[in-house]
C-alpha positions in Angstrom: 42.1 119.1 62.7 44.4 116.7 64.5 46.0 113.6 63.1 48.2 111.0 64.8 50.3 107.9 64.1 50.7 105.3 66.8 52.4 101.9 66.9 50.3 100.1 69.6 52.1 96.7 69.7 48.7 94.9 69.4 47.3 97.1 72.2 49.7 95.4 74.7 50.7 97.7 77.6 54.4 98.4 77.7 54.7 98.1 81.5 52.5 94.9 82.1 53.0 93.2 78.7 49.2 92.5 78.7 46.5 93.6 76.2 44.5 96.4 77.8 41.9 98.0 75.5 40.7 100.4 78.2 44.2 101.9 78.8 44.7 102.4 75.1 41.3 103.9 74.7 42.1 106.3 77.5 45.4 107.2 75.8 43.8 107.7 72.4 41.0 109.8 74.0 43.6 112.1 75.6 45.3 112.6 72.2 42.0 113.7 70.8 43.0 113.0 67.2 40.4 113.2 64.4 42.3 110.6 62.4 44.8 108.0 63.7 46.9 105.6 61.8 47.6 102.4 63.8 50.6 100.0 63.4 50.7 96.5 64.8 47.1 95.5 65.2 45.3 92.2 64.8 42.1 91.6 62.8 39.1 89.4 63.7 39.4 86.0 65.4 42.9 86.6 66.8 44.2 85.2 70.0 43.3 88.6 71.6 39.7 89.0 70.6 37.0 87.7 68.2 36.6 91.2 66.8 39.3 93.3 65.0 41.2 95.3 67.6 40.6 98.6 65.8 36.9 97.9 66.0 37.0 97.4 69.8 38.8 100.7 70.3 36.5 102.5 67.7 33.4 101.3 69.5 34.7 102.6 72.8 35.5 106.0 71.3 32.9 106.5 68.5 35.3 106.3 65.6 35.0 104.8 62.1 37.6 102.1 61.6 39.3 100.0 59.0 41.8 97.1 59.3 44.3 96.3 56.5 45.8 92.8 56.9 49.5 92.3 55.9 49.9 88.7 56.9 48.5 85.8 58.9 50.5 85.0 62.0 50.3 81.3 62.7 48.2 80.6 65.8 47.5 84.3 66.3 45.4 85.7 63.4 45.5 88.4 60.7 48.0 91.2 61.5 48.6 94.6 59.9 47.7 98.3 60.1 44.5 100.0 61.1 42.8 103.4 60.7 40.6 105.2 63.2 38.6 108.2 61.9 35.9 110.6 63.2 35.2 111.3 59.6 33.5 108.8 57.2 35.9 106.4 55.5 34.9 106.6 51.8 37.0 103.6 50.7 40.0 101.7 52.0 42.2 98.8 51.0 45.3 96.9 51.9 48.2 97.4 49.4 50.7 94.5 49.8 54.4 95.4 50.0 56.3 92.7 48.0 58.6 90.5 50.0 62.3 90.6 48.9 64.3 87.5 48.4 65.4 86.6 51.9 69.1 87.0 52.6 70.9 85.0 55.3 72.6 88.1 56.7 69.3 89.6 57.6 66.8 88.4 60.3 63.3 89.0 61.3 61.6 89.3 57.9 57.9 90.1 58.0 55.4 90.7 55.2 54.1 94.3 55.3 51.4 96.4 53.7 50.2 100.0 53.2 46.6 100.8 54.3 45.4 103.2 51.7 42.2 105.1 52.5 40.1 108.1 51.5 38.4 110.0 54.2 35.6 112.6 53.8 36.5 115.7 55.8 34.7 119.1 55.7 37.1 120.4 53.0 36.6 117.3 50.8 38.3 113.9 50.4 41.7 113.3 52.0 43.9 110.4 51.1 45.8 108.6 53.8 48.6 105.9 53.6 49.4 104.1 56.9 52.4 101.8 56.7 55.0 100.0 58.8 58.3 99.4 57.1 60.4 96.2 57.7 63.6 96.0 59.8 65.9 95.0 57.0 67.3 97.3 54.2 65.9 95.1 51.4 62.4 95.2 53.0 62.6 98.9 53.4 63.5 99.3 49.7 60.5 97.3 48.7 58.3 99.4 51.0 59.7 102.6 49.5 58.9 101.5 46.0 55.4 100.7 47.1 54.9 104.0 48.9 56.3 106.0 45.9 53.7 104.4 43.6 50.9 105.6 45.9 52.1 109.2 46.7 49.8 112.0 45.5 50.8 115.6 45.2 47.6 117.0 46.7 45.6 116.2 49.9 47.8 113.3 50.8 49.3 112.0 54.1 51.8 109.2 54.7 52.3 108.1 58.3 53.6 105.2 60.3 56.6 103.4 61.9 59.2 103.4 59.2 61.9 101.7 61.3 64.6 104.1 60.2 66.1 107.1 61.9 65.9 110.6 60.2 69.4 110.4 58.6 68.6 107.2 56.7 68.8 107.7 52.9 65.6 105.7 52.4 63.7 108.8 53.4 65.3 111.1 50.8 62.9 110.1 47.9 59.9 110.6 50.2 61.2 114.1 51.4 61.6 115.1 47.7 57.9 114.7 47.2 56.3 115.3 50.6 56.9 117.6 53.6 58.5 116.0 56.6 56.4 117.4 59.5 59.2 116.6 62.0 60.4 120.2 61.1 57.5 121.4 63.3 58.6 119.4 66.3 59.8 121.9 68.9 61.1 119.3 71.5 60.7 115.7 72.3 61.5 114.5 68.8 62.3 110.9 69.8 59.5 108.2 69.8 61.0 104.8 70.8 61.2 103.2 73.3 58.4 105.1 75.0 59.8 105.1 78.5 63.3 106.4 77.6 63.3 107.2 73.9 66.6 107.2 72.1 65.5 107.3 68.4 62.9 108.7 66.1 61.4 106.0 63.8 57.8 107.3 63.5 56.9 109.8 60.8 54.1 111.8 59.3 54.7 113.2 55.8 52.1 115.5 54.0 51.6 116.9 50.6 52.8 120.5 50.2 49.2 121.9 50.0 48.6 121.0 53.6 49.3 123.6 56.2 50.9 122.1 59.3 50.7 124.3 62.4 52.1 122.1 65.1 53.6 118.7 65.8 54.2 116.8 69.1 55.4 113.5 70.4 53.9 113.4 73.9 55.3 111.3 76.8 52.6 108.7 76.6 54.1 105.3 77.6 51.1 102.9 77.3 52.8 101.3 74.2 56.4 100.7 73.4 56.2 103.7 71.0 55.1 107.2 71.8 52.3 108.6 69.5 53.1 111.3 67.0 50.5 114.1 66.8 50.0 116.7 64.1 47.7 119.8 63.9 46.9 120.8 60.3 44.6 122.8 58.1 43.2 121.9 54.7 41.4 124.4 52.5 
């Protein structure tokens, strides 16, 4: 099966800065992932649509979907992470990441969450955690603590935009418990910005019982991030 993580910047095209569901549907169709974690999407009754953005894409492509709100953006609507899946979503919920005490030396604080879901694939239930870490170190530490409390040792996948580069120490506790699939990337390991990427901030970690055969970050530039795709086998 194929799995992907994709920061879609509320389905706003990188070149035109306009929401374009057809372009994103075409890009996601070309990826052909069975399961996709989505960062930066709006829920129902946003300024972009009356329906959750994930539902709009899901209905175009025939996926199941779930939206996990992290916060309400004033004048814009509920905002958070989403999941697209060809397999039935057995259950899903939004796990809040606690906000740290805001410090004056850091800017751009934003409330975050983890979308935690269980999907029914042929080999049995698979647990997925889709998240988007904050920009500031104190936010990232709170996100790490939340993620660590959710990690499972079997049939578990953590994915999303973690807003840190691979050498950041915040990733060490995650790598101690899960496999960093970046080791399977042969080339094109950078994911942001999509037109001329200069850093890797998108990740997929899996429990050690999952066999990963291939990983890729294709040069798809519809969003400001490139998608990160994984081929894997579960027994």
